PAZAPA-4460 file (N, C-alpha, C; in steps of 0.05 Angstrom, whole numbers, plus 32768, in hexadecimal, padded with zeros to 4 digits):
% residues 282
    n_x    n_y    n_z   ca_x   ca_y   ca_z    c_x    c_y    c_z   seq   type   mol
   80B2   86F5   80E6   80BA   86DC   80EB   80AE   86C3   80E7     1      M     A
   8095   86CA   80F4   807E   86B4   80F2   807A   86AF   80D6     2      K     A
   8076   86C6   80C2   8070   86C2   80AA   8089   86B2   8096     3      T     A
   80A0   86BB   809E   80B4   86AE   808F   80B3   8693   8099     4      A     A
   80B3   868B   80B1   80B3   866D   80BB   809C   865D   80AB     5      S     A
   8083   866B   80AB   8072   865F   809C   8076   8657   807F     6      K     A
   8080   866A   8071   808A   8667   8057   809F   8651   8050     7      I     A
   80B3   8651   8061   80C6   863C   8066   80BA   861F   806C     8      R     A
   80A8   8621   8079   8095   8604   8084   8086   85FC   806A     9      L     A
   807D   8612   805D   806A   860B   8049   8078   85FD   802D    10      G     A
   8092   860E   802B   80AA   8602   8017   80AF   85EA   801D    11      L     A
   80B1   85DE   8035   80BD   85C4   803F   80A8   85AF   8038    12      A     A
   8090   85B8   803E   8077   85A5   803C   8078   85A1   801B    13      L     A
   8078   85B7   800C   8075   85B3   7FF1   808C   85A2   7FE6    14      A     A
   80A3   85A4   7FE5   80B7   8596   7FE1   80B8   8576   7FEA    15      V     A
   80AB   8574   8003   80A8   8559   800C   8090   854B   8000    16      S     A
   807D   855D   7FF7   8069   854D   7FE3   8070   8548   7FCB    17      M     A
   807F   8558   7FBC   808A   8550   7FA6   809C   8537   7FA4    18      L     A
   80AD   8538   7FB8   80C0   8524   7FB8   80B0   8505   7FBD    19      A     A
   8094   8507   7FCC   808B   84F2   7FD3   8074   84EA   7FBC    20      A     A
   8070   84FC   7FA6   805E   84F7   7F92   8065   84E4   7F7C    21      A     A
   805A   84D3   7F6F   8062   84C3   7F5D   806B   84D1   7F45    22      P     A
   807E   84C3   7F33   8088   84CE   7F19   8072   84D5   7F07    23      A     A
   806E   84E5   7EFA   805E   84E4   7EE5   8061   84D2   7ED0    24      L     A
   804A   84CB   7EC7   8044   84AD   7EB4   8052   84B9   7E97    25      A     A
   8063   84A5   7E87   8069   84AE   7E73   8054   84B1   7E5E    26      A     A
   805A   84C3   7E4D   8043   84C7   7E34   803C   84AA   7E29    27      D     A
   8022   84A8   7E25   8019   8492   7E1C   8002   8493   7E06    28      K     A
   8002   8482   7DF3   7FE9   8481   7DE2   7FE6   8460   7DE0    29      I     A
   7FCE   845B   7DED   7FC6   843F   7DF9   7FDB   8436   7E0F    30      G     A
   7FE6   841D   7E0B   7FFC   8414   7E1F   8018   8419   7E13    31      N     A
   8017   8429   7DFF   8034   8432   7DF0   8040   844C   7DF8    32      C     A
   8057   8448   7E04   8067   8461   7E0A   8073   846D   7DF0    33      E     A
   806A   8486   7DF4   806F   849C   7DDB   808A   84AC   7DE0    34      V     A
   809C   84AE   7DCD   80B1   84C1   7DD2   80B7   84D4   7DBA    35      T     A
   80CC   84E8   7DC2   80CE   84F8   7DAF   80B9   8514   7DB1    36      G     A
   80C4   8528   7DA3   80B1   853C   7DA7   8095   8537   7D9B    37      K     A
   8080   853D   7DA9   8064   853C   7D9F   8063   8552   7D8B    38      K     A
   8058   8552   7D71   8054   8562   7D5F   8068   8569   7D50    39      G     A
   8078   855C   7D54   8097   8565   7D44   8090   8567   7D26    40      E     A
   807C   8554   7D1D   8076   8555   7D00   805D   8555   7CFC    41      F     A
   804E   855F   7CE7   8031   8567   7CE3   8029   855E   7CC7    42      S     A
   8010   8557   7CC5   8003   854B   7CAD   7FE4   8550   7CB0    43      M     A
   7FD6   8551   7C9F   7FB8   854E   7CA0   7FAF   8533   7C9F    44      T     A
   7FA5   8527   7CB0   7F9D   850C   7CB6   7F83   8502   7CA6    45      P     A
   7F7E   84EF   7C9C   7F66   84E2   7C93   7F4F   84EB   7C9E    46      A     A
   7F4E   84E8   7CB9   7F38   84EF   7CCF   7F44   8502   7CE2    47      K     A
   7F36   8518   7CE4   7F45   8530   7CF9   7F4A   8521   7D14    48      P     A
   7F5F   852B   7D1F   7F66   8527   7D38   7F71   8508   7D40    49      G     A
   7F75   84F9   7D2A   7F7E   84DC   7D33   7F90   84D8   7D19    50      Q     A
   7FA0   84BC   7D21   7FAA   84AB   7D0B   7FA0   8494   7D06    51      L     A
   7F96   8496   7CF0   7F86   8479   7CEA   7F97   8467   7CDB    52      T     A
   7F97   844D   7CE9   7FA8   8439   7CDD   7F9A   8420   7CD8    53      V     A
   7FA0   8414   7CC1   7F96   8400   7CB7   7FA6   83E5   7CC0    54      E     A
   7F9E   83CF   7CC5   7FAC   83B7   7CC5   7F9B   839E   7CC4    55      V     A
   7FA3   8389   7CBE   7F99   836C   7CB8   7F98   835E   7CCE    56      N     A
   7F8B   835B   7CE1   7F8C   834B   7CFE   7F80   832E   7CFB    57      L     A
   7F88   831C   7D0A   7F9D   8322   7D1F   7FBB   8320   7D1A    58      P     A
   7FC8   8330   7D29   7FE7   832D   7D24   7FF4   8334   7D40    59      A     A
   7FF7   831E   7D51   8001   831F   7D6C   8020   8326   7D6B    60      P     A
   8023   8335   7D80   803E   8344   7D85   803D   835A   7D73    61      A     A
   8033   8360   7D5E   8032   8374   7D4B   8018   8386   7D56    62      W     A
   8003   8380   7D59   7FEA   8388   7D65   7FDF   8375   7D7A    63      W     A
   7FE3   837C   7D92   7FD9   8366   7DA6   7FBA   836E   7DAE    64      N     A
   7FAD   8359   7DA4   7F91   8359   7DA2   7F85   834E   7D8A    65      G     A
   7F6C   8346   7D8E   7F5E   8335   7D78   7F4C   834D   7D69    66      D     A
   7F43   8363   7D73   7F31   8374   7D6D   7F41   838E   7D6C    67      T     A
   7F39   83A3   7D5C   7F43   83C3   7D59   7F41   83C9   7D78    68      P     A
   7F29   83CB   7D84   7F22   83D2   7D9F   7F35   83C5   7DB3    69      E     A
   7F3D   83B3   7DB2   7F4C   83A5   7DCB   7F69   83A9   7DC6    70      A     A
   7F73   83B3   7DB1   7F8D   83B6   7DA8   7F98   83D3   7DBA    71      I     A
   7FAD   83D0   7DC7   7FB8   83E8   7DD9   7FD8   83E4   7DD5    72      K     A
   7FE1   83D2   7DCC   7FFF   83CF   7DC7   8007   83B8   7DAF    73      D     A
   8021   83B9   7DB0   802D   83A5   7D97   803C   83B5   7D8B    74      G     A
   8051   83A9   7D7A   8067   83B7   7D72   805B   83CB   7D59    75      Y     A
   804A   83C5   7D4A   8042   83D9   7D33   802B   83EA   7D3D    76      E     A
   8019   83E5   7D54   800A   83F6   7D5F   801C   840A   7D6B    77      Y     A
   802C   8403   7D7B   803F   8419   7D8A   804E   842C   7D77    78      C     A
   8055   841C   7D61   805E   842F   7D48   804E   8443   7D3F    79      L     A
   8037   8437   7D38   8021   8450   7D36   801B   8464   7D4A    80      A     A
   801A   845D   7D63   8017   8471   7D78   8032   847F   7D77    81      A     A
   804B   8479   7D73   805E   848C   7D72   805E   849E   7D5A    82      N     A
   8054   8493   7D45   804E   84A3   7D2D   803D   84BB   7D32    83      I     A
   8026   84B1   7D3D   8011   84C6   7D48   801A   84DB   7D5A    84      A     A
   8029   84D5   7D6C   8035   84E7   7D7F   8048   84FA   7D75    85      W     A
   8055   84F5   7D61   806C   8506   7D52   805A   8516   7D43    86      R     A
   8045   8510   7D3B   8032   851E   7D27   801E   852F   7D39    87      L     A
   8023   8532   7D54   8013   853E   7D68   7FF6   8534   7D6A    88      G     A
   7FF2   851D   7D60   7FD8   850C   7D66   7FDB   84FA   7D80    89      L     A
   7FC3   84F7   7D89   7FC3   84E8   7DA3   7FB1   84CE   7DA6    90      T     A
   7FA1   84C8   7D8B   7F8F   84B5   7D86   7F98   84A1   7D71    91      K     A
   7F9B   848C   7D73   7F9F   847B   7D5F   7F88   8468   7D56    92      V     A
   7F79   846A   7D42   7F66   8459   7D3B   7F6E   8440   7D2C    93      E     A
   7F66   8424   7D36   7F6E   840F   7D27   7F54   8405   7D11    94      T     A
   7F59   8400   7CFA   7F46   83F9   7CEA   7F4D   83DB   7CDE    95      V     A
   7F40   83C7   7CE5   7F43   83AE   7CDB   7F3B   83AC   7CBB    96      N     A
   7F4D   83A0   7CAA   7F43   83A1   7C8C   7F4A   8386   7C87    97      V     A
   7F43   8379   7C6D   7F49   8362   7C61   7F66   8368   7C52    98      A     A
   7F73   8357   7C54   7F8D   8356   7C4A   7F90   835A   7C2C    99      W     A
   7F83   834D   7C1D   7F81   8351   7C00   7F7A   836D   7BFA   100      D     A
   7F6A   8372   7C07   7F59   8391   7C02   7F74   83A8   7C0A   101      A     A
   7F7E   83A2   7C1E   7F98   83B7   7C27   7FAC   83B7   7C11   102      L     A
   7FB4   83A2   7C08   7FCD   83A2   7BF8   7FC3   83A6   7BDE   103      V     A
   7FA6   83A4   7BD3   7F9C   83AA   7BBA   7F96   83C8   7BB6   104      A     A
   7F9C   83DC   7BD0   7F96   83F3   7BCD   7F78   83F9   7BCB   105      G     A
   7F68   83EB   7BD8   7F4B   83EB   7BDA   7F3E   83F9   7BF1   106      Q     A
   7F50   83FF   7C03   7F47   840B   7C1D   7F49   8425   7C18   107      T     A
   7F39   8438   7C2C   7F3A   8451   7C29   7F35   8466   7C48   108      K     A
   7F3B   847D   7C44   7F33   8489   7C60   7F49   8481   7C71   109      D     A
   7F63   847B   7C72   7F76   8477   7C80   7F8F   8485   7C7D   110      Y     A
   7FA3   8487   7C90   7FBD   8496   7C8E   7FD1   8487   7C8B   111      D     A
   7FD3   846B   7C8F   7FE5   8458   7C91   7FDB   8438   7C95   112      L     A
   7FE6   8424   7C89   7FE1   840F   7C94   7FFD   83FF   7C9B   113      A     A
   7FFC   83F4   7CB5   8016   83E5   7CC5   800A   83C6   7CC4   114      L     A
   8013   83B6   7CB2   8009   839D   7CB3   801B   8386   7CAA   115      S     A
   8037   838A   7CB2   804B   8377   7CAA   804B   8375   7C8C   116      Q     A
   8049   838C   7C7D   8044   838C   7C61   8062   838E   7C53   117      A     A
   8064   837A   7C41   8083   837C   7C3A   8083   838F   7C1D   118      S     A
   8095   839D   7C19   8094   83B1   7BFF   809F   839C   7BED   119      I     A
   808A   83A4   7BD2   8091   8399   7BBE   8089   83A9   7BA7   120      T     A
   8096   83A2   7B92   808E   83B5   7B76   8074   83B1   7B6C   121      E     A
   806B   839A   7B71   804D   8393   7B66   803A   83A7   7B78   122      E     A
   8040   83A2   7B91   802C   83B6   7BA4   802E   83D0   7B9F   123      R     A
   8046   83DC   7B96   804C   83F6   7B94   8037   8407   7B7F   124      K     A
   8030   83F4   7B6C   801F   83FC   7B59   8004   840A   7B62   125      K     A
   7FFD   83FF   7B7A   7FDC   8409   7B87   7FE0   8415   7B9E   126      V     A
   7FF7   8410   7BAC   7FF7   841D   7BC7   8013   8427   7BC7   127      V     A
   801B   843A   7BD9   8036   8449   7BDD   803B   843D   7BFA   128      D     A
   8059   843C   7BFC   8068   8430   7C11   8078   8443   7C20   129      F     A
   807C   843E   7C38   808A   8452   7C4A   80AD   8447   7C4A   130      S     A
   80BA   8453   7C56   80D5   844B   7C56   80D8   842E   7C66   131      V     A
   80E5   841A   7C60   80E1   8401   7C70   80E5   8407   7C8D   132      P     A
   80DE   83F7   7C9C   80DF   83F9   7CBE   80E5   83DA   7CC9   133      Y     A
   80E1   83C4   7CBC   80EB   83AB   7CC3   80F2   8395   7CB1   134      F     A
   8105   8385   7CB3   810A   8371   7CA0   8102   8357   7CA9   135      N     A
   80F7   8348   7C95   80EC   8330   7C99   80F4   8319   7C7F   136      S     A
   80F4   8300   7C85   80F6   82E9   7C73   80DA   82DA   7C75   137      D     A
   80D8   82C1   7C66   80C6   82B1   7C64   80CB   8299   7C77   138      I     A
   80B9   8298   7C8C   80BE   8282   7C9E   80A8   8269   7C9B   139      G     A
   80B3   8257   7CA6   80A4   8237   7CA6   809A   822E   7CBC   140      V     A
   8085   822E   7CC1   8075   8226   7CD9   806F   820B   7CD7   141      L     A
   8072   81F8   7CEA   8067   81DD   7CEB   8065   81D4   7D04   142      A     A
   8051   81BF   7D09   804C   81B5   7D26   8065   81AA   7D34   143      K     A
   8064   81AB   7D4B   807F   81A2   7D5C   8083   8184   7D54   144      K     A
   8099   8180   7D4D   809C   8163   7D43   809E   8159   7D29   145      G     A
   8093   816B   7D17   8091   8167   7CF9   80AE   816A   7CEF   146      K     A
   80B7   8156   7CE3   80CF   8157   7CD7   80CE   8165   7CBC   147      K     A
   80DD   817F   7CBB   80DF   818C   7CA1   80F9   819D   7C9D   148      V     A
   80FF   8193   7C81   811B   81A2   7C80   8118   81AE   7C62   149      D     A
   812C   81BB   7C56   812D   81C2   7C3C   812B   81B4   7C27   150      E     A
   812D   8195   7C2C   812A   8183   7C14   810E   8178   7C16   151      K     A
   8106   8171   7C32   80E8   8163   7C35   80D4   8176   7C2E   152      S     A
   80D6   8190   7C34   80BF   81A5   7C35   80B1   81A0   7C18   153      I     A
   80C0   819E   7BFF   80B5   81A1   7BE8   809D   8186   7BE4   154      K     A
   80A1   8178   7BF5   8090   8160   7BF4   8076   815F   7C05   155      D     A
   8079   817B   7C1C   8062   817C   7C28   804A   818F   7C22   156      L     A
   8036   818B   7C2D   801D   819D   7C2B   8026   81B8   7C39   157      K     A
   802B   81CF   7C27   802B   81EC   7C2D   8012   81FA   7C33   158      I     A
   8010   8209   7C43   7FF9   821D   7C42   8009   823A   7C45   159      G     A
   7FF7   824D   7C39   8000   8269   7C36   7FE9   8279   7C34   160      V     A
   7FF2   8293   7C3C   7FDB   82A6   7C40   7FDC   82B6   7C22   161      Q     A
   7FC1   82BA   7C17   7FBC   82C4   7C00   7FC7   82E1   7BFC   162      Q     A
   7FD4   82E6   7BE4   7FDC   8306   7BE3   7FF9   830E   7BF0   163      G     A
   8004   82FB   7BF9   801E   82FF   7C0A   8036   82F7   7BF7   164      T     A
   804E   8304   7C01   8064   82FD   7BF5   806A   82DF   7BFA   165      T     A
   8065   82D4   7C11   8069   82BB   7C17   8058   82A7   7C06   166      G     A
   8041   82AC   7BFD   8035   829C   7BE5   8042   82A0   7BCA   167      A     A
   804C   82B5   7BC7   805B   82B6   7BAD   8077   82AD   7BAE   168      D     A
   8086   82AA   7BC3   809F   82A0   7BC7   8094   827A   7BC6   169      F     A
   8087   8273   7BD1   807A   8253   7BD1   8078   8251   7BB3   170      V     A
   8066   825D   7BA6   805E   8251   7B8C   8074   825C   7B73   171      T     A
   8083   8274   7B78   8092   827B   7B65   80B5   826F   7B66   172      G     A
   80B6   826A   7B81   80D5   8264   7B87   80D8   8247   7B91   173      T     A
   80C6   8243   7BA8   80CB   8228   7BB3   80BF   8212   7BA3   174      L     A
   80A9   8217   7B93   809F   8204   7B85   809D   81E8   7B8E   175      K     A
   8088   81E4   7BA2   8084   81CA   7BB0   8078   81B6   7B9B   176      P     A
   8073   819E   7BA0   806C   8188   7B8F   804C   8191   7B8F   177      K     A
   8043   8192   7BA4   8028   8191   7BA5   801F   81B3   7BA9   178      T     A
   800A   81B9   7B9B   8005   81D7   7B9C   7FFE   81E1   7BB8   179      E     A
   8007   81F8   7BBC   8002   8203   7BD6   7FE4   820A   7BDC   180      A     A
   7FDD   8205   7BF3   7FC0   820F   7BFB   7FC1   8229   7C03   181      K     A
   7FAC   8237   7BF9   7FAA   8259   7BFE   7F97   825C   7C14   182      V     A
   7F9D   826E   7C29   7F85   8272   7C38   7F84   8293   7C39   183      F     A
   7F6D   829E   7C3D   7F68   82BD   7C3D   7F7B   82CB   7C53   184      P     A
   7F7D   82BF   7C6A   7F88   82CF   7C80   7F95   82BA   7C90   185      D     A
   7FA8   82C4   7CA6   7FB5   82B4   7CB2   7FA8   82A2   7CC7   186      T     A
   7F90   82A6   7CD3   7F81   8292   7CE7   7F7F   8279   7CD7   187      P     A
   7F6E   827A   7CC3   7F6A   8261   7CB4   7F7F   8250   7CAE   188      P     A
   7F98   825D   7CA5   7FAD   8252   7C9B   7FBA   8245   7CB5   189      L     A
   7FB9   824D   7CC8   7FC9   8245   7CE6   7FB0   822D   7CF1   190      F     A
   7F9A   8233   7CEB   7F89   821D   7CF4   7F8A   8202   7CE6   191      T     A
   7F8D   8209   7CCB   7F93   81F2   7CB7   7FAD   81E0   7CC1   192      A     A
   7FC0   81F1   7CCC   7FDA   81E1   7CD3   7FD6   81CE   7CEB   193      L     A
   7FC5   81DB   7CFD   7FBF   81D0   7D12   7FAA   81B4   7D12   194      M     A
   7F9B   81B9   7CF9   7F8A   819C   7CF2   7F9A   818B   7CE2   195      A     A
   7FB0   818F   7CD6   7FBB   817E   7CC6   7FB5   817F   7CAE   196      G     A
   7FA8   8192   7CA3   7FA2   8197   7C8A   7FBA   819F   7C73   197      Q     A
   7FC9   81B0   7C83   7FE5   81B4   7C75   7FFE   81AC   7C89   198      I     A
   8013   81A9   7C80   8028   819E   7C90   8039   81B4   7C9A   199      D     A
   803A   81CE   7C87   8048   81E3   7C90   803A   81FC   7C88   200      V     A
   803F   820D   7C97   8031   8228   7C8F   8047   823D   7C88   201      A     A
   804A   824A   7C75   805C   825C   7C6B   8058   8279   7C6C   202      M     A
   8063   8289   7C79   805E   82A9   7C75   8074   82B5   7C82   203      T     A
   8073   82D2   7C87   808A   82DD   7C94   8091   82D5   7CA9   204      D     A
   80AE   82D0   7CAC   80BA   82C6   7CC7   80AD   82D6   7CDE   205      T     A
   80AC   82E9   7CDB   80A4   8301   7CF6   8086   82F5   7CF7   206      A     A
   8074   82EF   7CEA   805C   82E6   7CF4   8055   82C8   7CF9   207      I     A
   8069   82B7   7CF3   8065   8299   7CFC   8075   8298   7D12   208      V     A
   8089   82AB   7D1C   8090   82AC   7D37   8081   82AF   7D4C   209      L     A
   8071   82C6   7D45   805B   82CC   7D54   8043   82BA   7D58   210      G     A
   8041   82A7   7D42   802E   8296   7D47   8036   827D   7D56   211      Q     A
   8050   8276   7D56   805C   8261   7D65   805C   8266   7D7F   212      A     A
   8060   8280   7D8B   8060   8288   7DA2   8048   8287   7DAE   213      S     A
   8036   828E   7DA0   8016   8291   7DAE   800B   8271   7DAE   214      E     A
   8019   825A   7D9F   8014   8241   7D9D   801B   8234   7DBA   215      S     A
   8029   823D   7DC7   8035   8234   7DDC   8043   821A   7DDB   216      K     A
   8053   821C   7DC1   8064   8203   7DBC   8056   81ED   7DA6   217      G     A
   803E   81F0   7DA2   802E   81DF   7D90   8039   81DF   7D72   218      K     A
   8041   81F9   7D6A   8052   81FA   7D4F   806B   820B   7D55   219      V     A
   807B   8202   7D41   8097   820E   7D44   80A4   8219   7D2A   220      V     A
   80B1   822C   7D27   80BE   8236   7D0F   80D8   822A   7D0B   221      V     A
   80D7   8215   7CF5   80EC   81FD   7CF0   80FE   8206   7CDC   222      V     A
   80FA   821F   7CCD   810C   822A   7CBB   8102   8243   7CAE   223      G     A
   8111   824E   7C9E   8108   826B   7C8D   8118   8269   7C75   224      Q     A
   8110   827C   7C65   811D   8282   7C4B   8124   82A1   7C49   225      Y     A
   813D   82A8   7C43   8146   82C0   7C40   8139   82CC   7C25   226      T     A
   812D   82E4   7C29   811E   82F2   7C15   8128   830F   7C10   227      T     A
   8136   8318   7C27   8137   8337   7C26   8122   834C   7C29   228      G     A
   810C   833E   7C2F   80F4   834F   7C31   80F1   8361   7C49   229      E     A
   80E9   837C   7C44   80E5   8390   7C59   80C8   839A   7C5A   230      Q     A
   80C0   839E   7C73   80A2   83A6   7C79   80A8   83C9   7C77   231      Y     A
   808B   83D5   7C6D   808C   83EE   7C6A   806D   83F1   7C70   232      G     A
   8065   840C   7C78   804F   8414   7C7B   803F   8419   7C61   233      A     A
   8027   8411   7C5F   8019   8419   7C44   800B   8430   7C47   234      I     A
   8010   8443   7C2E   7FFD   8456   7C30   7FE8   8457   7C19   235      Y     A
   7FD1   8469   7C1A   7FC3   846B   7BFF   7FD4   8472   7BE9   236      P     A
   7FD5   8469   7BD1   7FDE   846E   7BBC   7FDC   848E   7BB7   237      K     A
   7FF6   8499   7BB7   7FF5   84BB   7BB0   7FF5   84C9   7BC9   238      G     A
   7FF5   84B9   7BE1   7FEE   84CC   7BF8   7FFF   84E6   7BFB   239      S     A
   7FF1   84FC   7C02   7FFF   8511   7C06   8010   8515   7C23   240      A     A
   8009   84FF   7C32   801C   84FD   7C48   8034   84EC   7C4A   241      N     A
   803A   84E2   7C33   8050   84CE   7C37   8065   84D8   7C3D   242      K     A
   806C   84F2   7C37   808B   84FC   7C3C   8091   8500   7C59   243      A     A
   8078   850C   7C65   807A   850E   7C81   8077   84F7   7C91   244      V     A
   8067   84E1   7C89   8068   84CA   7C99   8081   84BF   7C96   245      L     A
   8090   84B9   7C7D   80AB   84B4   7C7F   80BE   84BC   7C87   246      D     A
   80B8   84D9   7C8F   80CC   84E4   7C9F   80C8   84DB   7CBE   247      K     A
   80AE   84D6   7CC7   80AA   84CF   7CE4   80BA   84B6   7CE7   248      V     A
   80B0   84A4   7CD6   80B6   8487   7CD6   80D6   8482   7CD9   249      I     A
   80E5   8494   7CC8   8101   8491   7CC9   810A   849D   7CE0   250      Q     A
   8103   84B4   7CEA   810B   84C3   7D09   8108   84AA   7D1E   251      A     A
   80F0   8493   7D18   80EF   8486   7D31   8101   846D   7D2B   252      L     A
   810B   8469   7D11   811E   8454   7D0C   813A   845E   7D17   253      I     A
   813E   8478   7D12   8158   8482   7D17   815F   8487   7D37   254      D     A
   814A   8493   7D45   814E   8492   7D64   814B   847A   7D6F   255      D     A
   8146   845F   7D64   8149   8448   7D72   812A   843F   7D7C   256      G     A
   8119   844F   7D74   80FE   8446   7D7F   80F5   842B   7D74   257      T     A
   80F5   8423   7D59   80EE   840E   7D4D   80FD   83F4   7D59   258      T     A
   8117   83FB   7D5F   8124   83E1   7D6C   8119   83DB   7D89   259      K     A
   8115   83EF   7D97   8108   83ED   7DB5   80EE   83E0   7DAF   260      K     A
   80DB   83E5   7D9D   80C4   83DE   7D98   80C9   83BC   7D93   261      L     A
   80DA   83B4   7D81   80E2   839A   7D7A   80E7   838C   7D8F   262      A     A
   80F8   8398   7DA0   8103   8384   7DB5   80EB   8381   7DCE   263      A     A
   80DB   8395   7DD0   80C8   8394   7DE3   80AF   837F   7DDA   264      K     A
   80A6   8383   7DC3   808F   8376   7DB6   8095   8361   7DA9   265      Y     A
   80AD   835D   7D9C   80B3   8344   7D86   80C2   8331   7D92   266      L     A
   80D8   8337   7D98   80ED   8321   7DA5   80E5   8318   7DBE   267      A     A
   80DB   8328   7DD6   80D4   8320   7DE8   80BB   8308   7DE9   268      A     A
   80AA   8310   7DD3   8090   82FF   7DD5   809A   82E7   7DC3   269      V     A
   80A9   82E8   7DB1   80B1   82D0   7DA2   80C4   82BD   7DAD   270      W     A
   80D1   82C9   7DC1   80DF   82B4   7DCD   80F6   82A8   7DB9   271      G     A
   80FA   82B3   7DA6   8112   82A3   7D90   811D   82BC   7D80   272      A     A
   8137   82B8   7D7D   8146   82CA   7D6C   8142   82C2   7D4E   273      D     A
   813A   82D3   7D41   8133   82CD   7D23   8149   82C4   7D16   274      P     A
   815E   82D2   7D1A   817A   82C8   7D0B   8183   82AF   7D11   275      T     A
   817E   82A0   7D24   8182   8287   7D28   8174   826E   7D22   276      K     A
   815F   8278   7D13   8149   8263   7D07   8159   825F   7CEC   277      I     A
   815B   8242   7CE6   816B   823E   7CCF   8164   8242   7CB5   278      P     A
   8174   824A   7CA7   816A   8252   7C8B   816E   823F   7C75   279      Y     A
   8157   8238   7C65   814F   8223   7C53   8157   822D   7C39   280      F     A
   8165   8220   7C27   8167   8227   7C09   8151   821B   7BF7   281      K     A
   8144   8230   7BEA   812E   8227   7BD9   8135   8211   7BC5   282      P     A
***
């Protein structure tokens, strides 16, 4: 009887300890919660044991941090984390590259790039794209209080980022009276706006919304142009992993993962609904 009592006491203590123990932490890569079945898909990565992802930084809300080592979350980083998880990988290596080199297919030794890259026929000549994972138009960023509308914008000094669809839109469709000023990356573009060297900065609505949020009200998104653009992951041209990576990304779209990431890392940070920003006619 003593033995039975001890067993019952031991079981009771074990149950009590389990009840008091904290719940197991969710599976994570960086600060990103990863979902779905680990290793549901498989491929041979560019570097063993990890997913190597290229990006052009900075990209607030998409990649939270100014250096690859500092980044632990953000929409695209967490998208990469979930892709890695479904491939059975637990490490994501972030590689910061020049934008022009990325879209020109001049980088190597990576699995995919996630850098708010619009899918275009011209770019498809040198890189491959995934299935689209995000829709974006061209936004107009200006200092708070600056009067900008669809009529006056053509008389203003416009800044764009080199090699982007925003630059192509301004040059080929909007056609302002003064030739647009071209910048190699977004930091000098936004710095020029703050310094008054340009009146407006134009690039993807998703990107300028992030900048407006980061500026604490100094700059605002005053309008946008509908272009029907979609973001896709960039793969090296002829990548043997395109088919499986497309399947993984589509699975993350289908199960609502991309929507949850957008709600957590984009809408919450922007503090604005992109659909409510007025649309200008070119």
